[in-house]
N, C-alpha and C positions, 0 to 999 in steps of 0.2 A: 504494500499499499504506499503511495507516495503522499508527499505533503499537500497536494492539491486535492485529493480525493475527499469528498464529503465537507469541503469548506464552506459551502453555500447555506447550510442550515444553522440551527441553533448550536453555539459552541460554549463550552465552560473551560476557562483557564484555571488550573489548579497551581497555586503559588505558595512558597514557602512562608508561612505566617509568622515566622521568627526572624524574618529578614525584611527590614524596612525598605530597602532598595526594591526588593521583589514585589511588596505589597503596593508601593508607590507605582510602579510601572504597570502592575495589574490593574490598579484603579484608573490610570490614564488610558489604557487600552479600553476599557469597559466603557468609559465617557466617550471616547472618540467613535467606537463602534456603533453606538446609539441604538442598543436593543439587541444586536446580533451576537453580543458576547456578554457572558456573565463570568464573575470570578468567585471562587471558593477556596478556602485554605486546604492545603493538603491534608491536614489533620482533621477535617470536617468529616461527618458521615459519608457525604457525597464523594470526597477525595479517598476515604479509606475504601469505599466500595469499587470505584473506578480504578484504584491502583493496588487492589487486593493481591494481585499476581506479584508484586514487587516488594522486596524487603525494605523494611523502613528506611536504610541508608539510600538505597536506589530512589525511593519516592522523593526524597528530599534533595536529590542530587541535581535536579533539573526542574524547570517548569513544565507542565503537561497540559496539553488541550485535548479535550474529549469531545466528540460530537454526540448528537442524539441517538445515534446507534451504538454508542459505546467505542468507537474507533478512537485511537489515541496516537498523539504526535508528541514526542517529548524533546526537550533540549532544543539544539539548533533546528531540527526538523519541524518544531512547531512555529518557527519565525515566519515562513511564508504563509501558513494558514493564518495567523495573527494578522499579518499584513493585508490579506484579503478581506479579512472580516472588519478591518479598521478603515474608517472613512479617511480618505486622502493618503492612505499607504499602500493601496493595491497595487501601484506601479512598482514598489519594492519587492513584491512576491517573485517575479521572474528572476531578478539578479541574485536574491537569496537562494533560489533554486539552482541557477545555472552555474554558480560559483561555490559548490558545498563546502569546499576546503576553506575558503575565506570565512564563509558563514559559521562553520564549525570553530575556526580559530577565534573569531570575534566573540562567539558565545562562551567559549572556554575562558578567554580573558575575563569577560564580565563575571562568569562563575566564579572564578578564583579571587576576584576582587570585590564581591559584593558586600562585605562588611565594610571595607573602605568606602565604597559608594553611598551605603547607608549612613555612614557618618558624615560624609560630605553633605548629604541631604538633610541631616539632623534627624534622621529616622532610624533608631536602632531597632524598633519593633513596630509592628503594625498596630495602630490604634483600632481598638474594637469599635468598628461602626460598619454598616452595611454598605458596600461600595456598589451594589447592584442596583440602588435607588437613584 
């Protein structure tokens, strides 16, 4: 299954609720997607169910996007799906898919530095509020 499959329906982004940067980015995607995307913490009941086949460490190793049929894209593979769902970013999906090595490298850099990025944003942890409203 490629990252373009199923990206037209309702999508849920599962993010690390202990990462301020992750929560901030998920919230921005939700706002920009205008109803085509919702966000849930990885540790939520929905996250636990959608990621039940993964070990806890693997669940929190990356962002995950799940569609209404239960198909899942994780890490860098989720970026083209998110781009297509987000108003104004659809154009970015093709380069993200066509240059997967660069996409993976960029995603890996952000993953390695997400604590630093959270501090720079002034968000060590996600504030408990519903970002889907």
